[in-house]
C-alpha positions as CSV (number, residue, x, y, z in Angstrom):
1,X,113.9,73.1,117.5
2,X,117.2,73.4,117.3
3,X,117.3,71.8,113.6
4,X,114.5,74.1,112.4
5,X,116.4,76.8,113.7
6,X,119.1,76.2,112.1
7,X,117.3,75.7,108.7
8,X,115.5,79.0,108.9
9,X,118.5,80.3,109.6
10,X,119.9,79.1,105.5
11,X,117.0,80.4,104.2
12,X,116.3,84.0,106.0
13,X,120.4,84.1,104.8
14,X,120.1,82.8,101.7
15,X,116.6,85.4,101.1
16,X,118.7,88.0,101.5
17,X,121.0,87.3,98.7
18,X,118.5,86.5,95.9
19,X,117.4,89.9,96.6
20,X,120.0,91.7,96.1
21,X,121.1,89.9,92.9
22,X,118.8,92.0,90.2
23,X,121.7,94.8,91.6
24,X,124.7,95.3,90.1
25,X,127.9,96.2,92.6
26,X,127.4,100.0,91.6
27,X,123.9,99.9,92.6
28,X,124.8,98.6,95.6
29,X,126.9,101.2,97.1
30,X,124.9,104.0,96.4
31,X,123.0,105.9,99.4
32,X,120.1,107.9,97.9
33,X,119.0,109.5,100.4
34,X,119.8,109.8,104.3
35,X,116.8,107.4,105.3
36,X,117.6,104.8,102.8
37,X,121.1,102.4,103.3
38,X,123.0,100.7,100.5
39,X,122.4,97.6,99.9
40,X,125.8,96.1,100.5
41,X,125.9,97.8,103.6
42,X,122.2,95.8,104.4
43,X,124.3,92.9,103.8
44,X,127.1,93.5,106.0
45,X,125.3,95.2,109.1
46,X,122.6,92.1,109.5
47,X,126.2,89.7,109.4
48,X,127.3,92.4,111.9
49,X,124.4,91.9,114.0
50,X,125.0,88.1,114.4
51,X,128.4,88.4,115.0
52,X,128.2,90.7,117.7
53,X,125.2,89.9,119.6
54,X,124.7,86.2,118.9
55,X,128.5,84.8,118.1
56,X,130.8,86.7,120.1
57,X,129.2,86.1,123.3
58,X,127.9,82.2,122.7
59,X,130.5,80.9,120.4
60,X,133.8,79.8,121.9
61,X,136.9,81.1,119.8
62,X,135.3,83.1,117.8
63,X,137.8,84.8,115.5
64,X,136.1,88.0,113.8
65,X,136.4,88.4,110.6
66,X,137.2,92.4,110.3
67,X,138.0,94.5,113.3
68,X,137.0,97.8,111.6
69,X,133.8,96.2,110.6
70,X,132.5,96.1,113.7
71,X,132.7,100.7,113.2
72,X,131.6,100.6,109.9
73,X,128.4,98.4,109.8
74,X,127.1,99.0,113.7
75,X,123.8,101.2,113.1
76,X,122.3,102.5,116.4
77,X,124.0,100.3,119.2
78,X,125.4,102.5,121.5
79,X,126.2,100.1,124.2
80,X,128.0,98.1,120.9
81,X,130.9,101.1,120.2
82,X,131.1,104.0,118.0
83,X,129.8,103.9,114.5
84,X,130.1,105.8,110.5
85,X,127.6,108.2,110.1
86,X,124.2,107.2,109.0
87,X,124.2,109.5,106.5
88,X,127.4,108.7,105.0
89,X,127.1,105.2,104.4
90,X,127.2,105.5,100.7
91,X,131.0,106.8,101.0
92,X,131.9,103.0,102.3
93,X,133.3,102.6,98.8
94,X,135.7,99.9,100.6
95,X,135.0,97.1,101.5
96,X,134.2,96.0,98.5
97,X,130.9,94.1,97.6
98,X,132.8,90.7,97.0
99,X,134.3,91.6,100.8
100,X,131.4,91.6,102.5
101,X,129.4,88.5,100.5
102,X,132.7,86.4,102.2
103,X,132.0,88.6,105.3
104,X,128.2,86.6,105.1
105,X,129.5,83.4,104.4
106,X,132.3,83.5,107.5
107,X,129.3,84.5,109.5
108,X,127.2,81.6,108.6
109,X,130.2,79.3,108.7
110,X,130.3,80.3,112.4
111,X,126.7,80.2,113.2
112,X,126.1,76.6,111.7
113,X,128.8,75.5,114.0
114,X,126.8,77.4,116.6
115,X,123.5,75.7,116.0
116,X,124.9,72.5,115.8
117,X,125.5,72.8,120.0
118,X,122.2,71.9,120.7
119,X,123.6,70.4,124.4
120,X,125.3,73.8,125.0
121,X,122.8,76.6,123.2
122,X,121.1,79.0,126.6
123,X,118.0,80.1,126.1
124,X,119.2,83.4,126.0
125,X,121.1,82.5,123.1
126,X,118.5,80.7,121.1
127,X,116.4,84.5,121.8
128,X,118.9,86.3,120.2
129,X,119.1,84.0,117.1
130,X,115.8,84.2,116.4
131,X,116.2,87.8,117.1
132,X,118.5,87.6,114.6
133,X,116.6,86.5,112.3
134,X,113.5,88.8,112.6
135,X,116.0,91.5,112.0
136,X,117.4,90.8,109.0
137,X,114.0,89.9,107.6
138,X,113.3,93.8,108.2
139,X,116.3,94.7,106.5
140,X,114.9,92.9,103.6
141,X,111.8,94.9,103.3
142,X,114.5,97.4,104.1
143,X,116.4,96.1,101.2
144,X,113.1,97.0,98.7
145,X,112.2,100.1,99.9
146,X,115.8,101.7,99.6
147,X,116.4,99.8,95.8
148,X,113.0,101.6,95.0
149,X,114.2,105.0,96.1
150,X,117.7,104.4,95.2
151,X,116.4,103.9,91.3
152,X,113.5,106.4,91.7
153,X,117.0,108.9,91.4
154,X,117.9,107.4,88.3
155,X,116.7,109.3,84.8
156,X,115.5,106.2,82.8
157,X,114.0,104.4,85.9
158,X,115.6,101.5,85.5
159,X,113.3,98.3,87.1
160,X,115.0,96.8,89.6
161,X,113.6,93.4,88.3
162,X,110.8,93.4,85.1
163,X,109.5,90.4,86.4
164,X,108.6,91.4,89.9
165,X,104.6,91.2,90.8
166,X,103.1,91.8,93.2
167,X,99.9,90.1,94.7
168,X,96.5,90.9,93.6
169,X,94.2,92.6,96.2
170,X,90.9,90.9,97.0
171,X,88.5,92.9,94.7
172,X,85.0,94.2,97.1
173,X,82.9,97.0,97.5
174,X,83.9,98.7,100.6
175,X,81.7,97.8,103.4
176,X,81.5,98.7,106.7
177,X,82.5,96.6,110.2
178,X,81.1,97.9,113.0
179,X,82.7,96.8,116.1
180,X,81.5,97.1,119.6
181,X,82.5,98.6,122.2
182,X,84.3,96.9,124.6
183,X,87.8,95.7,127.0
184,X,89.9,93.6,124.8
185,X,93.3,92.2,125.5
186,X,95.9,93.1,122.9
187,X,99.7,93.0,122.3
188,X,101.3,89.5,123.1
189,X,101.4,87.6,125.7
190,X,104.6,87.4,127.2
191,X,104.1,83.8,127.7
192,X,102.4,82.8,124.1
193,X,104.4,81.0,121.8
194,X,105.8,82.3,118.8
195,X,108.6,85.3,118.3
196,X,107.6,88.3,119.2
197,X,109.8,92.3,119.2
198,X,110.1,94.1,123.1
199,X,107.3,96.7,121.4
200,X,104.4,94.1,120.8
201,X,104.6,93.4,124.6
202,X,102.9,93.4,127.0
203,X,99.3,92.5,126.7
204,X,97.2,94.6,128.4
205,X,93.7,95.3,128.2
206,X,92.3,98.4,126.8
207,X,88.3,100.1,126.3
208,X,87.7,100.7,123.4
209,X,84.8,102.4,121.9
210,X,82.8,101.2,119.5
211,X,83.9,102.3,115.3
212,X,83.6,100.8,112.7
213,X,86.2,100.0,110.0
214,X,86.7,99.1,106.4
215,X,85.9,95.7,105.3
216,X,89.1,97.0,102.6
217,X,92.3,99.2,101.6
218,X,91.9,102.5,100.0
219,X,92.8,102.2,96.5
220,X,94.7,103.7,93.6
221,X,91.6,104.9,91.6
222,X,89.9,106.3,95.2
223,X,93.5,108.2,95.9
224,X,93.0,109.6,92.4
225,X,89.6,111.1,92.6
226,X,91.0,112.9,95.5
227,X,93.3,114.5,93.9
228,X,91.2,115.5,91.3
229,X,88.9,116.9,93.2
230,X,92.1,119.9,94.7
231,X,92.8,117.2,97.7
232,X,96.3,118.4,97.9
233,X,95.3,122.6,97.4
234,X,93.0,122.3,100.3
235,X,94.3,123.7,103.3
236,X,91.3,122.0,105.8
237,X,91.7,118.6,105.0
238,X,95.4,119.0,106.1
239,X,97.3,118.8,109.7
240,X,99.7,121.9,109.5
241,X,103.3,119.7,110.1
242,X,101.2,118.1,106.7
243,X,100.4,121.3,104.9
244,X,103.9,122.5,105.5
245,X,104.8,119.8,103.4
246,X,102.5,119.8,100.6
247,X,104.0,123.3,100.1
248,X,107.8,123.2,100.8
249,X,108.1,119.7,98.8
250,X,105.8,120.2,96.3
251,X,103.6,116.8,97.1
252,X,100.6,116.8,94.6
253,X,100.7,112.9,94.1
254,X,102.0,109.4,96.6
255,X,105.8,108.8,95.9
256,X,106.8,107.3,92.3
257,X,103.5,108.1,91.1
258,X,103.8,109.9,87.5
259,X,101.8,112.1,86.4
260,X,100.5,113.3,83.0
261,X,100.7,116.3,81.1
262,X,97.1,117.1,81.9
263,X,96.8,115.9,85.8
264,X,92.6,116.0,85.5
265,X,93.2,113.2,82.7
266,X,91.7,109.6,83.8
267,X,93.9,107.0,85.3
268,X,94.2,105.5,82.4
269,X,96.8,108.2,81.4
270,X,98.7,108.0,84.8
271,X,101.8,105.5,85.4
272,X,103.5,104.4,88.4
273,X,107.0,103.8,89.1
274,X,107.8,100.2,91.2
275,X,110.4,97.3,91.6
276,X,109.1,96.4,88.2
277,X,109.6,99.5,86.4
278,X,107.3,102.3,85.0
279,X,103.6,100.8,84.8
280,X,100.2,102.1,83.6
281,X,98.8,103.3,87.2
282,X,95.7,100.1,88.1
283,X,93.0,102.2,89.8
284,X,92.1,98.3,91.6
285,X,95.5,98.3,93.4
286,X,96.4,99.8,96.7
287,X,97.5,102.8,96.6
288,X,100.9,103.1,97.9
289,X,103.9,105.3,99.2
290,X,102.1,107.1,101.3
291,X,102.8,109.7,104.4
292,X,100.6,109.8,107.3
293,X,99.6,112.9,106.4
294,X,98.4,112.5,103.2
295,X,97.1,108.8,104.6
296,X,95.4,111.8,106.9
297,X,94.2,114.5,104.3
298,X,92.4,111.5,102.3
299,X,90.6,110.3,105.2
300,X,89.2,113.2,105.8
301,X,88.3,114.0,102.5
302,X,86.3,110.9,102.4
303,X,84.5,112.3,105.5
304,X,86.2,109.4,107.8
305,X,89.4,109.2,109.9
306,X,92.9,106.5,110.4
307,X,91.9,103.8,112.8
308,X,94.2,103.4,115.9
309,X,96.2,100.7,116.1
310,X,93.9,99.3,119.1
311,X,91.5,99.5,116.9
312,X,92.9,97.7,114.1
313,X,94.0,94.6,116.2
314,X,90.6,94.6,117.9
315,X,89.2,94.1,113.9
316,X,91.9,92.3,113.1
317,X,90.1,89.2,113.8
318,X,86.7,89.6,112.4
319,X,86.3,87.3,109.6
320,X,85.3,90.2,106.9
321,X,88.7,92.1,107.1
322,X,90.6,91.8,103.7
323,X,94.0,92.4,103.0
324,X,95.6,93.0,106.5
325,X,99.0,91.9,105.5
326,X,100.8,91.8,102.7
327,X,99.7,94.6,100.7
328,X,101.0,97.8,102.0
329,X,101.1,98.7,105.8
330,X,98.1,100.7,106.9
331,X,99.0,104.3,109.0
332,X,97.2,104.5,112.3
333,X,96.4,107.3,114.4
334,X,98.4,106.3,117.2
335,X,101.8,107.2,118.3
336,X,104.4,105.1,118.7
337,X,104.4,104.9,122.4
338,X,104.9,102.0,125.1
339,X,102.6,99.6,125.9
340,X,101.9,100.1,130.0
341,X,103.8,97.7,131.6
342,X,106.9,97.9,128.8
343,X,110.0,96.4,129.5
344,X,113.2,97.3,126.6
345,X,114.6,93.6,126.4
346,X,118.3,93.5,128.2
347,X,121.6,93.8,127.0
348,X,123.0,95.2,123.6
349,X,119.1,94.9,122.6
350,X,117.9,96.9,124.8
351,X,118.8,99.8,121.7
352,X,116.6,97.6,119.8
353,X,113.2,99.3,119.7
354,X,112.7,101.6,122.7
355,X,114.7,104.5,122.4
356,X,112.7,105.3,119.1
357,X,109.3,105.7,121.3
358,X,108.6,109.8,120.0
359,X,108.2,111.7,117.3
360,X,106.6,108.5,115.2
361,X,103.4,106.7,114.0
362,X,102.2,103.3,114.1
363,X,102.0,101.2,111.5
364,X,100.2,98.0,111.2
365,X,99.5,94.8,109.2
366,X,102.4,93.8,106.4
367,X,103.1,95.0,102.5
368,X,103.8,92.6,99.4
369,X,107.5,92.9,100.2
370,X,107.4,91.8,104.7
371,X,108.9,88.3,104.0
372,X,107.0,85.2,104.4
373,X,106.4,84.7,108.1
374,X,106.9,88.0,109.1
375,X,103.4,89.1,109.7
376,X,101.5,88.7,112.7
377,X,98.1,91.0,114.1
378,X,100.1,92.2,117.0
379,X,103.2,93.8,114.7
380,X,104.0,97.4,115.4
381,X,106.2,98.7,112.7
382,X,106.2,102.9,113.3
383,X,108.2,105.3,111.0
384,X,108.2,109.2,111.2
385,X,104.6,111.0,109.6
386,X,106.5,112.4,106.5
387,X,108.0,109.1,105.7
388,X,106.6,108.2,101.8
389,X,109.6,105.3,100.9
390,X,107.9,102.7,102.6
391,X,105.0,100.2,101.4
392,X,102.6,102.5,103.6
393,X,98.8,103.0,102.6
394,X,95.7,103.0,104.1
395,X,92.5,101.5,105.6
396,X,89.5,104.0,106.9
397,X,87.6,104.4,110.0
398,X,85.2,106.0,111.9
399,X,82.9,106.6,114.7
400,X,79.2,105.5,114.8
């Protein structure tokens, strides 16, 4: 078990470095918006997590790499002390990128030492090391979303990696899968093997009314039809807050779409900016970079609605459901709230999820940027309703 954890630790850390490698030192220092973080900060913060949550409590004699990093690279852990303001992470020109990489090497050497102490590792230490790996995998996806937003701000729209290719979705006609009403067990049982974040627990029962859910994701071509039918101009389709964003922020299409001179032109005249640069819009690809409001408005236009997260999880075991994982996160109609009986983890990681359970919407599934082995049917992602920079799309549902 411990050898496996040590090997996975090495693989996860190496993958983080690989994700950063297409970016220059200058790329890695810039913060393009308050909701994003520089790549250099991600590299340091994930190391800060292991240092403060795992190494300091459990490795006797561990020597801190640089005392100032405790302040510079804390994210939101009040229990672990004060922190540099989130919106000013792009001002951290120092430490340099080589210093941050040296920090990562220091942490890796100490973690290798810790994970070699098989007999001495407590269940708590093992659990926190596992949490650290999953935490870093979350940041691996954020590194890609943040890098894409950063490069979209450049006037030349440079590619993160011109050879980057997202996996193809399963081509299929949209069909409606009927799910009968009943009592369903949802969430991750506490005694079930395998990792889960605390917000996925405890398993509990919910009565779900019968519903129908689409077997596949909504495509770019379908969303283009919504645009060209005046979807962004039809106030009847929008929630009030979403309509305000349309007017104030001039939303006319998904984030990173490049509108042709004639917005009513067919799909082959549209383009989209992605990790591989500017490409022709693929009408058959799942639409992505939508806010909850845009997903909701499209569902209204299509004569449907968004599924609740409980409907999504109930349907996730159906054999005809396509692209649940590995394409786009899927907005649900569910507010991000605690499950009945939810108890946050103890210690500093008590702040990991529970304190964000207000004012956000749940997304289910995973995206093509989600690391391998980091997807599961019980995973609860969450973002504010207006967030568009995540790899987020939608799947339709309806009553029957």
